C-alpha positions in Angstrom: 65.8 65.8 -20.6 63.6 68.3 -18.9 61.9 71.1 -20.7 62.5 74.7 -19.7 59.2 75.0 -17.9 60.2 72.5 -15.1 63.6 74.0 -14.8 67.1 72.8 -15.5 68.5 69.5 -14.3 70.8 69.9 -11.3 74.3 68.4 -11.5 75.0 66.0 -8.7 78.1 68.0 -7.8 75.9 70.9 -6.8 74.2 68.7 -4.2 77.5 67.2 -3.0 79.1 70.6 -2.5 76.0 72.0 -0.8 76.1 69.0 1.7 79.8 69.7 2.4 79.0 73.3 3.1 76.1 72.4 5.3 77.6 69.4 7.2 81.3 70.1 7.2 81.4 73.8 6.6 84.0 73.2 3.9 83.0 76.4 2.0 81.8 79.9 2.9 79.9 80.1 -0.3 79.0 78.3 -3.5 78.0 80.1 -6.7 76.1 78.1 -9.3 75.4 78.8 -12.9 73.2 77.3 -15.6 75.2 75.6 -18.4 72.9 75.9 -21.4 74.8 73.4 -23.4 74.6 70.7 -20.7 71.0 71.9 -19.8 71.9 71.8 -16.1 72.9 73.8 -13.1 76.6 73.4 -12.3 79.0 74.7 -9.7 80.6 77.9 -10.9 82.8 79.0 -7.9 83.6 77.7 -4.4 84.6 80.1 -1.6 87.0 79.0 1.1 85.7 79.1 4.7 88.2 82.0 5.4 86.7 84.3 2.8 84.6 87.3 3.8 81.2 88.4 2.6 82.9 91.0 0.4 84.8 88.2 -1.4 81.5 86.5 -2.0 79.7 89.6 -3.4 82.7 90.3 -5.6 82.4 86.8 -7.1 79.0 87.4 -8.6 79.1 88.6 -12.2 77.7 92.1 -12.8 75.8 91.3 -15.9 74.8 87.6 -15.6 72.4 85.7 -13.3 73.6 83.2 -10.8 72.3 81.1 -7.8 74.4 81.4 -4.7 74.5 79.8 -1.3 76.1 81.8 1.5 76.9 80.4 5.0 76.4 83.4 7.2 77.9 83.3 10.8 76.6 85.8 13.3 76.1 86.3 17.0 72.5 86.7 18.4 71.4 89.3 20.9 71.7 86.6 23.5 75.3 86.3 22.5 74.9 82.9 20.8 77.1 82.0 17.9 74.8 80.9 15.0 74.9 80.4 11.3 72.2 80.5 8.6 72.4 79.2 5.1 71.2 81.8 2.6 70.0 81.1 -0.9 70.5 84.2 -3.1 68.9 84.4 -6.6 71.2 86.9 -8.3 69.5 88.5 -11.2 71.1 91.9 -12.1 69.0 94.4 -14.0 71.5 94.5 -16.9 71.4 90.7 -17.5 69.9 89.6 -20.8 66.2 88.9 -20.6 66.6 85.3 -21.7 69.2 84.8 -18.9 66.8 86.2 -16.3 63.9 84.0 -17.5 66.0 80.9 -17.5 67.1 81.4 -13.9 63.6 82.4 -12.8 62.0 79.3 -14.3 64.6 77.0 -12.8 64.9 78.4 -9.3 62.2 76.4 -7.5 63.4 73.1 -8.9 67.0 74.0 -8.0 66.1 75.0 -4.4 64.1 71.8 -3.9 67.3 69.8 -4.6 69.2 71.6 -1.8 67.8 70.7 1.5 68.7 73.0 4.4 68.3 76.5 2.9 67.1 78.8 5.8 66.7 82.2 4.2 66.0 83.2 0.6 66.9 86.5 -1.0 66.2 87.8 -4.5 68.7 90.5 -5.6 68.9 92.6 -8.7 71.7 94.8 -7.5 74.4 94.6 -4.7 72.5 96.8 -2.3 69.6 94.3 -2.1 72.0 91.7 -0.7 74.3 93.9 1.3 75.7 92.6 4.6 73.1 94.8 6.5 70.3 93.0 4.6 71.8 89.6 5.3 72.2 90.5 9.0 68.6 91.7 9.4 67.2 88.6 7.6 69.4 86.3 9.8 67.9 87.4 13.1 
C-alpha cells in the first residue's frame, strides 16, 4: 500500500483503457476517480468516440474532483487532421478540501502511469477547460 504522499495506486484498467483510447481510438474521453476504499484510481466513465466535447464536459461532477483524458480532434492551419491527448485535472472550487488535496497529491504519479499525454490542463470551473481553451492549447 502506498501512503498518500506518493499518490494513490493506479488500477490496471486505467492504463488499459488509456492505451485503447491512444492506439485504437476506442473512446473520446475517459474520466477517472479516486476510490478511497480501494486506495486507487479507477475508471469512472468512458465516452464513446461519437460523443462531443459538450458530452465530456457534462460528465464531470460539479462538486467533486476527477482526472480526465480527452482525445481532441482538430484541423491545423495547414489543413492537416490531427489529434492531441489532453489530461485535465478537474478540481472545482466547491469540492471538499480533502478531495482536492487527495487529487493534487496523486496527480503526478497518475500521469506518469499514462504514457502519451500531450497537453495538461488544470481546471477549477468549466470556463478554464472550454473548447476555446482546448483549441488554443492544441495548436
